[in-house]
C-alpha positions in Angstrom: 0.0 -0.2 -0.1 1.5 3.4 -1.1 1.7 6.3 1.4 1.9 9.9 0.8 2.9 12.7 3.4 0.7 15.9 3.1 2.3 19.4 3.5 0.9 19.6 7.2 3.1 16.4 8.0 -0.4 14.1 8.3 0.4 10.5 6.8 -2.5 9.1 4.8 -2.9 5.6 3.2 -3.7 5.3 -0.5 -5.7 2.2 -1.2 -4.7 0.2 -4.2 -7.5 0.6 -6.9 -8.4 -3.0 -6.8 -9.1 -2.7 -3.1 -11.4 0.4 -3.7 -13.3 -1.1 -6.4 -14.0 -4.3 -4.1 -15.3 -1.9 -1.4 -17.5 0.0 -3.4 -18.9 -3.2 -4.8 -19.7 -4.5 -1.5 -21.5 -1.2 -0.3 -23.4 -1.1 -3.7 -24.3 -4.9 -3.3 -25.7 -4.0 0.0 -27.7 -1.1 -1.1 -29.1 -3.0 -3.9 -30.3 -5.9 -1.5 -32.1 -3.3 0.7 -33.6 -1.6 -2.2 -34.7 -4.7 -3.9 -36.2 -6.2 -0.5 -38.3 -8.1 -0.6 -38.2 -9.7 -4.1 -39.3 -13.2 -3.0 -41.4 -14.8 0.0 -40.2 -14.2 3.5 -40.3 -16.9 6.2 -41.2 -16.4 9.7 -39.6 -19.4 12.0 -41.7 -20.2 15.0 -39.6 -22.2 17.5 -42.9 -23.6 19.4 -45.7 -25.9 18.0 -48.6 -25.1 15.6 -51.7 -23.9 17.3 -50.0 -22.2 20.2 -50.2 -18.6 20.9 -46.9 -17.7 19.5 -47.8 -19.5 16.5 -51.1 -17.9 16.4 -49.6 -14.5 16.8 -47.2 -15.3 14.2 -49.8 -16.0 11.7 -51.7 -12.9 12.2 -48.8 -10.3 11.9 -47.4 -12.7 8.9 -51.0 -12.0 7.2 -50.5 -8.2 8.2 -47.1 -8.0 6.9 -47.9 -9.6 3.5 -49.9 -6.5 2.5 -46.9 -4.1 3.3 -44.1 -6.3 2.0 -45.8 -7.3 -1.2 -44.6 -10.9 -0.8 -46.1 -14.1 0.8 -44.8 -14.6 4.4 -44.6 -18.2 5.3 -44.7 -19.6 8.8 -42.5 -22.7 9.6 -42.6 -24.3 12.9 -39.3 -25.8 14.1 -39.7 -27.3 17.7 -37.6 -28.8 20.3 -35.2 -28.1 23.1 -37.6 -25.4 24.5 -37.1 -23.2 21.7 -33.5 -23.5 21.1 -33.7 -25.6 17.7 -35.8 -22.9 15.9 -33.8 -20.0 17.4 -30.6 -21.8 16.2 -31.9 -22.3 12.7 -32.6 -18.5 12.3 -29.3 -17.7 14.1 -27.4 -19.7 11.2 -29.5 -18.5 8.3 -28.4 -16.1 5.7 -28.7 -12.5 7.1 -30.8 -11.2 4.1 -34.1 -10.5 5.7 -35.9 -13.5 4.2 -35.8 -15.5 7.4 -37.2 -14.2 10.8 -37.5 -15.6 14.0 -40.9 -15.1 16.2 -39.1 -14.8 19.4 -40.3 -16.0 22.8 -39.4 -15.5 26.4 -36.9 -18.4 26.0 -34.7 -16.1 24.5 -34.5 -14.4 27.9 -34.7 -17.5 30.0 -32.5 -19.8 28.1 -29.1 -18.4 29.1 -30.1 -19.1 32.8 -31.5 -22.6 32.8 -29.7 -24.1 29.8 -25.7 -24.8 29.1 -24.2 -24.6 26.2 -26.8 -23.2 24.0 -26.2 -23.7 20.4 -26.4 -19.8 19.5 -25.4 -16.7 21.5 -28.5 -14.2 21.7 -26.6 -11.0 21.4 -24.0 -12.2 19.1 -26.1 -14.1 16.5 -29.5 -12.3 16.3 -30.7 -8.7 16.1 -34.2 -7.7 17.6 -36.5 -6.1 15.0 -40.0 -5.4 16.8 -41.9 -6.4 20.0 -45.2 -7.8 18.5 -47.2 -8.5 21.5 -47.3 -8.9 25.4 -50.1 -11.0 27.1 -50.9 -12.6 30.2 -50.9 -16.2 31.2 -53.9 -18.0 32.9 -53.5 -20.6 35.7 -56.0 -23.2 35.0 -56.9 -26.7 36.6 -58.6 -29.9 35.5 -62.7 -29.6 36.3 -62.0 -32.9 38.2 -59.7 -31.1 40.9 -62.0 -30.0 43.6 -60.7 -26.5 44.0 -61.9 -23.0 42.8 -59.4 -20.5 43.8 -55.8 -20.3 44.3 -56.2 -20.4 48.0 -58.3 -23.8 47.4 -55.4 -25.1 45.3 -52.7 -24.2 47.8 -54.8 -25.9 50.5 -55.3 -29.1 48.5 -51.7 -29.3 47.5 -50.3 -29.1 51.0 -52.9 -31.5 52.4 -52.0 -33.9 49.4 -48.3 -33.8 49.1 -46.7 -35.0 46.0 -50.1 -35.8 44.4 -50.0 -32.6 41.9 -48.7 -32.3 38.8 -48.6 -29.6 35.9 -48.1 -29.6 32.2 -45.3 -27.5 30.5 -44.2 -27.2 27.1 -40.6 -28.1 28.0 -37.5 -27.1 30.3 -37.0 -23.4 30.4 -40.3 -22.3 28.7 -42.5 -19.7 30.1 -45.0 -22.4 31.2 -42.3 -24.1 33.2 -40.8 -20.9 34.7 -44.0 -19.5 35.8 -45.1 -22.8 37.5 -41.7 -23.1 39.2 -42.2 -19.3 40.4 -45.6 -20.3 41.6 -44.3 -23.2 43.5 -41.6 -21.3 45.1 -44.0 -18.5 46.4 -46.6 -21.1 47.4 -44.3 -23.6 48.5 -46.6 -26.4 46.9 -44.7 -29.8 45.8 -45.9 -30.0 42.1 -44.1 -32.3 39.5 -43.4 -30.8 36.3 -44.5 -33.1 33.3 -43.5 -31.7 29.9 -45.6 -31.8 26.6 -44.7 -30.9 23.0 -46.7 -27.8 22.8 -49.5 -26.0 24.5 -52.3 -27.8 22.7 -51.2 -31.4 24.1 -50.5 -29.5 27.6 -54.2 -28.4 27.6 -55.4 -31.6 26.5 -53.6 -33.4 29.5 -55.1 -31.1 31.8 -58.7 -31.3 30.4 -58.6 -35.1 30.6 -57.2 -35.1 34.0 -53.8 -36.7 33.2 -52.3 -33.8 34.9 -54.1 -31.3 37.1 -52.7 -27.8 36.5 -51.1 -25.8 33.7 -50.5 -21.9 32.6 -51.5 -20.9 29.3 -52.1 -17.8 27.3 -55.8 -16.6 27.3 -55.3 -16.4 23.6 -55.6 -20.1 23.5 -57.1 -21.1 26.9 -60.0 -18.7 26.6 -62.4 -21.4 24.7 -61.3 -24.3 27.0 -62.5 -22.1 30.0 -65.6 -21.0 28.5 -66.6 -24.4 27.6 -66.1 -25.8 31.2 -63.2 -28.1 30.0 -60.7 -26.5 32.4 -61.4 -24.0 35.3 -59.5 -20.7 35.6 -58.1 -19.7 38.9 -56.0 -16.6 38.4 -53.9 -14.7 35.6 -50.4 -14.4 36.3 -49.8 -10.6 35.3 -49.7 -8.0 38.0 -53.1 -6.8 36.8 -56.4 -8.3 35.8 -56.6 -8.8 31.8 -59.0 -6.4 30.3 -60.4 -9.3 28.1 -61.2 -11.2 31.2 -61.7 -8.8 34.1 -63.5 -11.7 36.1 -60.3 -13.7 36.8 -58.4 -12.4 39.7 -54.7 -12.4 39.8 -52.1 -14.4 41.7 -51.0 -11.4 43.2 -54.4 -10.5 44.7 -54.9 -13.9 45.5 -52.5 -14.0 48.5 -49.2 -13.5 46.7 -48.4 -9.9 46.1 -45.6 -8.9 43.6 -46.3 -12.2 41.7 -46.0 -11.2 37.9 -45.2 -13.3 34.8 -46.3 -12.6 31.3 -45.5 -14.0 27.8 -44.3 -12.0 24.7 -43.6 -12.5 21.1 -41.2 -10.4 18.9 -39.5 -10.8 15.4 -35.8 -10.8 15.1 -33.2 -11.6 12.2 -29.8 -13.0 11.9 -27.0 -10.7 12.8 -25.5 -9.2 9.8 -29.0 -8.2 8.4 -28.6 -5.1 6.6 -29.7 -2.0 8.8 -32.1 -0.5 6.1 -34.0 -3.9 6.1 -34.3 -4.1 9.9 -35.5 -0.5 9.7 -38.1 -1.4 7.0 -39.4 -4.4 8.8 -39.5 -2.4 12.1 -41.7 0.3 10.5 -44.1 -2.3 8.8 -44.5 -4.4 11.9 -45.3 -1.3 13.8 -47.7 0.1 11.0 -49.4 -3.1 10.9 -49.9 -3.5 14.7 -51.7 0.0 14.8 -54.3 -1.2 12.0 -57.9 -1.5 13.5 -58.2 -5.2 12.5 -55.0 -6.0 14.6 -56.0 -3.9 17.5 -59.4 -5.4 17.6 -57.8 -8.8 17.7 -55.4 -8.0 20.5 -58.4 -6.8 22.5 -60.2 -10.2 21.8 -57.5 -12.3 22.9 -56.5 -10.1 25.9 -52.9 -9.2 24.8 -51.2 -5.8 24.0 -49.6 -4.8 20.7 -45.8 -3.9 21.1 -44.4 -0.7 20.0 -40.6 -0.6 20.1 -37.7 0.3 18.0 -34.9 -2.4 17.4 -32.9 -0.7 20.2 -35.8 -0.6 22.6 -36.6 -4.3 21.7 -33.2 -5.3 22.4 -33.3 -3.5 25.9 -36.3 -5.1 26.6 -35.0 -8.5 26.1 -32.1 -7.7 28.0 -34.3 -6.5 31.0 -36.2 -10.0 30.8 -33.1 -11.8 30.9 -32.1 -10.1 34.3 -35.7 -11.0 35.6 -35.7 -14.6 34.6 -32.3 -15.2 35.9 -33.4 -14.1 39.3 -36.6 -16.1 38.9 -34.4 -19.3 38.2 -32.3 -18.7 41.3 -35.2 -18.2 43.4 -36.8 -21.4 42.3 -33.6 -23.2 42.5 -33.3 -24.3 39.0 -29.8 -25.2 37.9 -28.8 -24.9 34.3 -29.0 -28.3 32.5 -26.8 -29.5 29.4 
């Protein structure tokens, strides 16, 4: 590389013409990629089973995004290892804006309850936008002779070791919420993992297990149909969609607050223009009357965050769940 000395004695480097052309070509290529985006279908990977609340939300926002992107939005479910399999798939995907992750609380929980995750959240993924926040509801089998949280605690203490709850795997929001519930109530309840919220709910309805927590999004019909009995919502305040259901906090455990959320992320290295475009389109879709009515119906709230705001949100959640895991005595597993 040649160097020249300017009159005021400052040394500057002169790049060879070949390197200058390469740099210009790379910059121009990224600009063309962003300008042409999207030119083919976009995929949203859901790391949980079809039919669950995260999957339902992904399909709703996918339909709304189609109108703004002008391309089909395809939903692909990649399940397993809590949510790590789907997360890893997106983290290893080409950073071109065509493969998105519908992130779940496992992104914040995973690093506290699992060793050797196959991805690094901060290194491998870029947050795009928070899509929704919602509350979970604690439900029991109608065969269990309890109608309130106080009843459940009394029954559990009178029948130690006889209660079990359905979760959707180690480190999932259902697992962490129930372990937190166990820690504050002192109950002995066995975790029975299932592959998805649908099978977990069926297990409670049949009496195979007695308890689970699920989103109001999917639990509502079973509650209304008398197939399960709602005891409390897990958020710090009652859900606007179901104000008749008390909170765990007001049922004798002040400060109890556990919610679920969903948001979109892309592989690290995705061009900033594409991330900004997706954030803008997601936030616009969330403000439409159709989406607002749907959120109100299912009892969740639309997100409204910049990519940086969503990144800070996930970081805050990670700190919170690390504290919850420690309080529940959960040790990271291989």
